[in-house]
N, C-alpha and C positions, 0 to 999 in steps of 0.2 A: 504494500500500499504506499502511496506517495502523499506526503502532506503539502497541500497546495498554499499553504499560508503560513505565517509565523504566529506564535502566541506570546502575548505581553501581559505583563502585571504591573501596575503602578505601585510604589512604595512610598511611604510616609508622605502624606499630602501631595503626591504628585511630584515630589522633589526628586525622584529616581524612578527608573523603570528597570525591569529584569524581562528578558525576552529569550525564546528559544526558536531557533531557525529550523526549518525543515530537516528531518533527520534522513530523508532519502529524497533524491532527485532522479528525474528521468535521464535517459543516456544522451539527449541532446541539450542537456542543461549543465551548468558548472556545478561540480560538488561543493563549491564554496558558497552556493546560493546568493551569489553576488547581487543579483537584482533584489532580493528581499533584504538584504543588508542596507542598501541605499533607501528602500521605502521605510525601513523600520527606524533608520536614523532621521529621516525627514519628518516622520509622523510621532515619534515617541520620546525625541530628546527633550528633555525638561528646559525650562527657560533660565535665564540668568547670565550674567556675564562671564562667568568662568564655568565651563561645563566639561565633563570628563565621560569618556566612551572607554569601556574596558571590554575587550574581545578575546574570547577563549577560543582557539582554533589550533588545527594541525599546521604544521610548517608548509605543507604542500598548498594550503589555502590562503596564506598570509598575504601573497602578493595581490591576488584578486580582491581579498576582503579590504586590503587598504585603498586600492583604487575605487572600490564601491563606496567607501566611506567619503573619499575626497569628493566624489559626485555630489554629495548630499550639501556641500558648502560651496555654492557657486560664488564667483567674485564680482560679476558685473552687476551694478544697480545705478539707476539714476532716479531712485525715489528721494524726493526732496526732504522727506523726514530724516532718511538715513545721514544726510550730510549734517544734520543738526545734532546728532548724537555724539557726545563727547567721550562716552565710555566705550572703549574697545573691547569686543567679546573675543574671548580666547577659548578655543577647545583642544583639550589634551586627549590624545588616543594612546591607549596602552593595549599592547598585545600580550597574552599569556599563552606561550607556545612551547613545544619541546624542540629541543636541539637548535636554539636560535644561534645564528651565525653573527659574529660581531658587526659585519658589514650590511647586514639586512636593513638596518635603520636607514642608512644612507640612500640605499635602492628604494625603499618605500617612500621616503621623503621626495626624492626626485621624480618618481612615478607619479605621486600625488600632485606635485607641482605642474608636471606636464599635462595631467589630465584637466586641472583647473585652468592653466593657460588656453589650452585648446577650447574649453567651455567658454571662457571669457571672450575669446575672439569671435566665436559663433554667436553669442548672445549679443554682442555690440552691434548696433544698427549702422547701416551703410553711411549715414552722415558723419560718423565717427570712424568707421572701419572701412574706408575705401581703399583703393589699390595703393595710394601713397602711405596710408596708416599701416597696411598690412606689411608693406616694405620695411617701415620703421620696426615692426615686430620682428621681421626676420633679421634685420641689421643688430637690434638688441641681443638677440641670442647669439648672433655671430661674434658680437663683441665680447659677450660672456665667455664663449668658447675660444676665443681668439682666432676666428675665421672671417675672413673678408668674403661677402657673398659676390657672386657674378650676376649682374643684372642687365638684361636686354629689355628696353622699353620702346613703346611708341612707334614711331615710323622706322626704327632700327629693326624692330619685329618684322616689318613688311619688308625690308631690304634684305634681310637675311632669310626670307622664305618661311617665316612662321605664320602661314596664312590662316591658320585656325584660331590662334589666340588673338591675332591682330584683328581678324574679321569679327570675332565676337565683341571685343572691347573697343573698337574704334570710334563708336558713337558716343561714348561716356565723357564726362568732364575730365575725369582722372584716367590717364592712359593706361593700356593694359601692359603686363610685364610677364617675363620670365625670369625668376630668380633661383640661384643654385647655392645651397651651402654644402661644402665638401669637407669631409674628414678622411685624411689620408695617412693612416699611421705606417710606420716602417714594419716591413715584414708582411704586410697584407697579401693574402693568396687569391682573393677574389674581390669583384667590385659589384657592389649593391646599389641599386636606386630606388628610392621611394618617390613617386610622382603624385602630386596632389592637385586635385580640382579646387581652385580658389576663385570661384565666382561670388564676389563681395555682394552682389544683389543680381536677382535674376527676375527681370519683369517679363521674360518670354521673347523680348524683342518684338519685332512687327508681328510675329505670331503671338500677339500678347495674351498674358494670363488673365483670367477672369478675377473679379473683386473677391471671390472666396478662396482661391488658390494662390494669388499672389502674396498675401500677408504671410511672413514667416521665411520668406526667400533670402533674407540675410543669412539663413543656415547654409546657403549653398556653397559656402566655403569651408564646410566641415572637414573635407578631406585633407585639404591644405593645411588647416588648423591642427589636425590631429597628427600630420606628419611633423609639423614644427615642434609640438610639445613632445613627441616621441624621440625626434633627433636631439632635443637638448638633453632628455633624460638619459637616452642611450649613450650618448658621447661621454657625458658626465661619469657614467658608470664604467667607462672603459671598453672600446670596441675594436677589435682586432683586424677587421677588414675595411676596405675603402667603403665609405657609406656617403652617398650623395642625396641630399634632399632637393627635389625639383619642385618649385611652386609655380603653377599656371595661373596668373592672376588677371582678372578681367571683370567689369561690370557689364552685364548684359542689358544695355540700355537702349532706349528708342530715341532716335534723332534724325537729322537730315541725312547723316551719312551711314545710318545703320545698315546692316546686311539685310538684303530683301529676299524672301522666297524666289527661286529661280537664278539667284546669283551662283557663280561658280568660283570656288575658291582652290587654290593650290596649297596643300599642306606641306610641312617639313619634310615628309617622305617622298615629296615629289607627286603624289597621287592627287587627282582632281576630284573635287566634291561639290555635287550639285545640292544646294540648300533647298530642301522642301519643308523644312520647319525650323525656324530660328530659336525655337524652344528646346531644340535637342543640341544645345551649345556646349554642354560639358564634354561630350565625346571629341569635339573638335579640338578643344584646348589640350585634352589629355593626348590626343593622337600626336600632336607636337611635342608634348613633353616626353612621352615614352621613346619616340624616334630619336630626340635629342639625346636622351640617356643611353640609347644604343650607339648612335653614330658619334657623339662628341664626348661621351663619358666612358665609352666601351664597357658598358655594364654587362655582368654575366646573368644577374637576376634583377628583373625590374618588377616592382609592385606598385600599381596605381591605386589610389583610394579617393573615392568621390561619392558624394550624394548625387547619384547619376539618374535614378529613375524612380518616379513615383510608384511604378509596378513593383519595385523591390519589396515593399511592405506587403504586397499580395503574394510575392513568390515565397519569402522566408519569414514574414511576419515583422513586428515592430521590435523585436528584441535581438533577431539574428541577422547579421550582416549576410549579404549574398556573395559567394565566392565563385570565381571562374578562373581556370588556369588550363595552360597547355601540358601540365605535369601532374599526373595522379598522385605522387608521393606528396607534392606541396599542397594539393587539395586536402589530402587527410591531415598534414601537418597545420593547416589554417584551422580545420575543425578543432584539432587537439589544443592549439594555441587559444582558440576561444574559450574552451572549457577550462584551461589552466588559468586564464587571465580574467575571465569574466565578461570580455568582449565576445559574445557568443557568434558563431559563424556557421553557414550552411552551404552545401554546393549548389551552383546552377548547373544547367545542361552546357556542356561544351561540345557543340556538333556543327562546326562551321559549314560542312558540306551540305546540310540541310537548312541551315538558318540564314547563311549570309546572302542568298539570293534576294532577301528582302529588301536589300540596298541597291538593286539594279537601276541603273540609269542608262536612258538613251543618249545622253550627250556628255556624260562624264565618266570617270572611273566608278563612282558610287554616288548614291544620294546620302544625306545625313540621318534620315529617318525612316523607318519600317514602312512597307506597303500595307502590312497586316497587323494591326496593334494586338490582336488576339493570338499572335505566334511567338510566344517566349520573349517578351519585350525586353527584360532585363538581360537575357542571354544574348540577344541581338545586340543591344547597345554595348555590351562588354566587347563583342566581337568586332564591331566597327573599330574600337581602339586597337585590339590586336591585329586587325588586318594591315595597319599601317606599319607594324613591326614586320608583318608576313607571317602566315600560318606555318611556314617551315623554318621560322626563326629558331636557331639552335639553342638559345637560352632559356631559362626559366621566366615566364611572364604569368604574374598573378594580378587579378583585377578584383577589387573589393568594393561593393556597392553599399553604402552606410545610410542611405537616404532616411530611413525610418529611425534606426537606433541613435542617430545624431542627436535626437532631442526626446525629451519625456514631458510631454504637455508643451508649456511655454518656456521651458528651460533646456539648454544645451546640456549634454552628458559627458562631454569629452571622449566620446566613443572612439576608439581606434589606438588611442595611445598604449594602453595596456596590450592590445592584441599584437602590435608592431613589436613592442619590447619582448613579449613572450616568444612570438614566432622567429625572431632572430636572436634569441637570447644565447644560442651556442656560440655566437662569436663575441660574447661579452667576457669581460674579466670577472663579472659578478657572479657569485655562487648563487644568489637567489633567481637571476635570470637564467642561469644554466640549468637550474632545478625545475624552472616552469617551462622551459624550451621543449617543443616535441622533437627537435632535430638533434639534440645534444647527445652526450654519452649516456644521460640518465634517461632517455626518452623512453625505452621500454619499461623501466622501473615506474616511472611517472604515469605511464599509461595503465600500468596494472593497478596502481593506486587509485586512479580514477575510475576504473572500471568495477572495482570492488563494490559490493553491496554495503554502503555506508551506514553504520548504526549510531554513530557518535551524535551528540547534541552539542551545538555551539551557543554560547551565551553572549549576549552584549549588555 
């Protein structure tokens, strides 16, 4: 039997609460019950300026649990009452676990900061978080890590052939950009690139969204925000391979020079794309980004992360990201990383020979939106990106669609940070990340731990 909720009990005039998380979860959930942890902290944490959370869990669950707690404390607010509060609130989090490593605290702290950084960027509206300000966030992380970002902006994008990013963002007041942060340690044996969709606002362009679907489109930069938070935390914990974070930034705005349906753009791959839907813009910027990662950065492994399709929530639900990849081992690894990190994931169909024909164009190499919207929309959107690398590309390509889990209600979740840290944890110097990694030396042992029928109770 599975427990579908948590049980709580208030103590001493509601000044404290004790709660038991579900003792068992289904095989597509995280053994840490991370989603329940976030809900529990949001709903049951007593008031006051100094609050304390004590969590009892096993070492295998501490990473996911700490990220889940971080999600409950978003940073962004513009409430006028909050600016008048002189008293600062402090939340102390304590973990009671078995076999804690001395380096665990730094890892949990950096992961939590990464989650909250990503959530703050996603929560911030476009009048504050335009492409200029997103670049400021990238520069700030670069300064902290001693990295100078590479930035290609505005007309330079057009001159260098980035027809996807330029075409999407050219009508906006703040010009589009491709930005790159690169970590290149001595002795690296492979090159990894994370490519993030950073649409700071998506009106839909001339294929404009309606009044009920446009609000919330400040969240369309969730993939780039997650990659920035994960890059900062991962590099601070020590990463042994070359790691590039590629940010594809644009505002999909309406204006006199906005891309029109029927326009044809040449992307960085050299392929031509007939625009039949300006609201299918994320795949255009990501296509430029992944090809840059391959051609200019010589990446062996390319992962793109994006709030790409509304259909993702229909395909895999509100809590599981949708994963598509050309490599079965990495598909399995993404699912396992989701379970060990709390950022859940589930595979999409990867079958280009049956689905890519949806993009057939009479006048260009392809269209940018499907002919049949009832034929695996989220899979097709991912295939568009992969087609610019080429379906015979010899490296590993992973596409992660986080459109639904990037937010819970009206708040961003910072989704994706923990997943990336766990998925690539085998390349980290950090023991905690090695232990949650599905590709590291302890992968089989960790999987056995996650598969076992857990009978323990965890208390907050």
